[in-house]
N, C-alpha and C positions, 0 to 999 in steps of 0.2 A: 701589603707585603706577604702576607701568608698565603692568601689567593691567586696572586701573582706566581708564587712557589707551586700551588697545588698546580695550576694550569701547566709549568714548566712541566712537572714531573707526569702530565698526562700524556703532554706531545712527547716526552722521551719513552715512554709506553708506547704509543704508536708508530713511532719510527722504529725502535728495536723489534717490535712484533707486528707488523702492520699485516700480515695473513693472519696472526691468531686473533688480534682483535677485530678486523674485518669479519671474519667469522663469526665471531661472538656477538657484534652488534647485527648481524643478518638476522639472526633468530629474533632479534627483540624488533627489527625493524619491520620485518614479515608480519610480524603479529601484532604491531602497532597498525598496519597498513589495513591487517584483516579487520582490527576493530573500526576503523574508519571507514571502510567499504560496508561492514555489516549495519553501524548505525545510520549510515547514509541512507543504505537499501531499508533500513525500519523506517525512518524519518519519510523518506519518499513513499512507501506504501501507506505510511499511517496518515500522512497529508490526502494520496488519492482516495482512499478511505472515506476521508471526511468530505472531500469534494463529490466523490459518489454519492454518499448520504444527502448532501446538500442538493445536487442535481436531482434524485430520485424524490426527495424528500425526507425528513428523518421521522416524521407521525404518519407515514404513509404504510399500508398494509395491502399486500396482493393476495386474492384469493385465485388460485388457478383451479381450473376445471380437471378432475381427475387427483389422483393420489400419487405426489410426486416422491419419490425415494433418491437417496443418496448411494449411487454406485460408486466406488473407486474415487470420492470426491467430486463427481459431477450428478448433477441429478437427471434422473430417467423418469418418463411416465410409460406405464406398460401400454396403454391403450387409449383411444380418443373416448372422450367420455362426453355426454351430450345432455346431461343432467343440470346444467349450469343456465339459468332462465333470465331473461329482462325482469322479470316478477321477483326472482331472488333479489335482485339489486333493489328494487322498490322496497321491500321487505325490509331489507338490512337498512335503508333509510329512514325507514318508520317507524323500527321496533328497534334499534340499536341506539341507546342514550349518548353514548361516546363518540359517535360518527358523526362528520360534520358535511361531508362531501363526498359521493359514491359516483363513479365512472366506470359503468359497463365496456367491455371491449369485445371486439372480433376482429381477427385480420387474416390476410392471407396475400402471399407473394404474387401479384400480377404485372403484366408490362402495361406500361404507360407509355400514350404516344402523344405527341405535340407536332402538326404540320408533319416535315419528314424524318423527326427524329422520334425516338423510343428508348426507354430505360426499363429497367427491371425494380421494383421496389415493395415496398411492406404498407399493404393499404388497411388501414386501421380503421373499423367502423367504431365510434365511441361519443360521447353526451358533451356537451358544453362545459362540464366540470372538470376534464380531464386536464387542460392546461394548468388550472390551478392546483391539482393534487399533483402533479408531476413536473409541477415548475417549467412548464414550457412558455416561451415569450412570443410575440408575436413583432416580426418588425416590419410588417407592413399589410394594410389590409384590418382585417378582423377572422375573430372563428366564428364558426357556426353558432345560432342559438337554439333556445328549447323550441319556438316555432318552429325553424328550419327540421328539426329532427322529427316533430309530431309531423309535417307536412312532407317527410321523405324529400326532402330538396337534393337536387345533383350539385352541390357544393363542395368545394375541396379546397384544405389546406394543406399546403405543402412544403415540405424540408427545404431545408438551405442547399441541399445537395443538387435535387432537382432542376434549383435557379442556374445553376452551373452546367448542369449536364443535356436542360433541354431550351433553355432560353437566353443561354449565354450571357447571365447577369443583368439581363435586362428586369426589369418589373414587371411579374407576370400576373399580376390582380388585374382581371377582365377578362382574362383570357380563358379559352377553352380547350380542356385537353381530354383524351380519352381514356377510360381504364375500364379493360375487359371488353373494347369496344364503344364503352356506353358514355356519352360527353358529360363534361362536369366543368362547371365554372369554376376557376381559381378566385377564392375570395379573400384569401389570406397566404402569408410565407412568415414561417417561424425562425427565430434566430438560431444562429450555429448553437449546436449542444453539445456534441462530439458521440464518446462511447458511452453506453451504459454500464453499469455493474458487471453485467455477464458479457460484455462486448461486442454488443450490437452496436450498430452506429443508426444513432438516434436522429441524422440528419437526411437518411434517406428514406422517410416515411411520408407518407399522405393520408390525412386526418378525413374523414367524412361521416356524415350524420348516422349513426349507429342504424337507424330505422332503414335509411337509404341501403346501408350497406346488407344488412340481414336480407333484404326483400327484394333490391334489383343488382346487385353484385356478388354476394356472395350466396344466397339463395338456401341458408337453412334458419334454425331457429333458436340456436344456443348460443353460448358465450364461452370466449378462452379464457377471460380472465374478469374480475371487478377489482377495480383499485379502490381501496376505502381511505378515505382521511380522518385521522383520530385528532381530537381537540388538542390533545400534547402527547409527549413520549412517555409520560407516568401513566397513561389510562390505556398504553397498547395491549398490556397484557388482559385487563378488562375487558378491551375490545376486543380481543381474539376470542374470548370464554361467550362473549356475545354471540359473536359472529359463528362459532361452531353451533352454539344452541340452535341458533336462527335457521341456519342452512341443513342440520340433521333432522330437524322438525319437518321442515320442509320437503327434504326428500325423504322421509319415513324412514329415516334408517335407523333409528332406536326402536321401532317397532319392530323392525325386520331384524334387528340385531348385527347390522353387519357395520364394517369400517366407511370413514368418510370417504365419499366420492370427490374430495375436493382437496386441497391443500392451503392452508392459511400461513402465510409468512411475512415477516416485516424485514426491512433491507439491513439489519442488524445479521439476523438470522441468516440472510443469502450472504453475506460476507464473512461469516463464522468460518465457514470450510475454507475459504483462500487465507484466512488470518491462520488457521491451525497450520495449513501448509508452509505458509510464510515461517511460522515460527518452528517448525521441522528442519527447514532449511536454515534459518537463524542459527539454531542450538548445534547443528551439524559445523556451520563455518565456525562458530563459536569456539566449539572444541578445538578446529585446528587452530585458531588465532591462541587458545591458550597452551597449547602443546608448543607453538612456537616462542611464544614468551618464555616457557619453561627452557627449552634447549637453549632460548638467548642468555638467561638467567644462568643457566649451568656452564654457559661461556664465560660470561662475567665472572663468576667465581673461580673458575680455573684460571682464566687469566691475571685474577688478582691473587691468587696461591702463588703461582709462579712468579709473579711481579715481584712479591714477598721474600721469595727464597732467594733470586737473583740479586737484591736490594739488601741484605743481610747487613754488609758492610756500611753501606750509607745509614742506614738505619741505627746500627749501633753508635756511628759516629755521631752524631744529630742527639744521640742520647747522652752520648759522653760529655757533647758540650752543653748539655743544659734542657735539651727538648723533653718536657714532660710525657706521659705514658697518652694523655689525652689529645695532646700534638699529633702524635702518630697515630692514634684512632681515628682521629678527625680528617687527618692528609688521606690515609688509604680510602675511608669511607666516602670522603668529598672526590676521590678519583673515580672509583666505582660508580657513584651516583653520574658524575659527568658523561661517563662513556655508556651508561644507560639511556641518560637523556642524549645524548647524541644520537643511538640507536634508534630513541623515539621521534627526534625530530626529523630523520630518514624517513621513516614509517609514516609521520604525518602528511608528508610531501607526497610519498610514493603513493599513500592512501588517497589522498585527496585528488590526485592527478589521474590515480586509476579510477576513482567513484564517477570522475567527468565522464573520463573515456568510456566505462561502461554505460554509462548514461546515453553518450552518443551513439553508441553502436547497437544499443539493443532499446527494447520498448521499457525495460526497467524504470520506475519512477526514483530519480536521485534526488536526495535534500542533504548536503553537508553543512553541517553547524558546528558553531563554535564550541558547543557543548563537548562533542566527540574530541576535538582538539586539545580541550582542557582534561578531559578523562584521559587521554592518552598520555600527557606530560606527567598527569598523578600516578600512572601504571609503571611509566619509565622509573620516577622517583622511586617508587616504591619497590619496583625489582632492585634497583641500584641500593637500596639500604638493606634489603633482606638478604641480597646474595653479595653484598659485600661488607656484611657488618662480620663474619666469620674471619675472613683474611684480616680486615683493620683489627681484629682482636688479637687475631695471631701475630701480626708485627707488633702492636703495643705492648705484647709480653715478651720480647724478645730479648736477652742479656746483653748489655752493652759489649761486656769482656768476651762471651763467647762469639758475639758476631764479629767483633774485631780480630780476632783470630784467624779469621777465615782468610 
């Protein structure tokens, strides 16, 4: 009976002052919707980051030729550096105890031809260890071997996109393509992989033996990257120190007291800048959400204070016929919580729909979780209790005689 009476009183408030209540609940709804969307964006970004780490390999270190610096959140390299060599990769493999595999690479963007069709893609010369280090899988055929690399054979392993572009989704293994007008036999096709952490499409790449690439295609003798696989994540800091020591010694940088002519980074440091940007964005939206919740809470406070003032005769009558102070306190506090939770429910529905719509219309990763909904309910209840406490206490202290005289 008590709960039914409280619900009826809430309905009376809604019907008597619909505009006032709507404006009050709008602030809470906007704040809760913002919380839902923020959490969905955060969970989506976290899930996306974990998938990127998994695709890249969590225990992978990348050595870039040249000192790469961060400029306004983006990686920039001042000039081309030619000091990173195949011998450096061999020395890393021999001298660094924490390293389990090494894949030196060089790449260029070139034109690929097959019969009457052509396409542009990244041609990557590398070693047979590359697929294991970077988590690439073979869909059909095979990857080239150490012997293929030593003999500079003209073999190619193509990405999934070229199967669509040039071969119209037929198996290209055994066919011959031309890279920079040099014929290559297709010996394997990679499984689809999608975008890398830096936004590059990893399905439009063609892999060839490193020696073949350096001597017959690129006509250079230096590397762009060296991918290094470490035994486990815990050894990444020690491995980075080993790598830096080996490369500085080989490049005689210590003798000449020069800065590194290479950049060592792992996938976590690569994604750190992106996470910092996301954190700034999240902080901004969180501030907006907190402001909306504050406005909504003040709106409920004002609504409940006006309700107390308008219902003084009702309060006096109830207390005159036996209602206790705690009964009045509980009633008005319950009304405040119900109003706040109603606004929270609207916010949850709006935020969930908005998050899914945002995911459909943009490239943002969205992941709505039940935790966000539970958090929103708790916030709504807390707002109702906090901003409804003073009006409820004020209502419970009304003297019945003075109230009935009004």
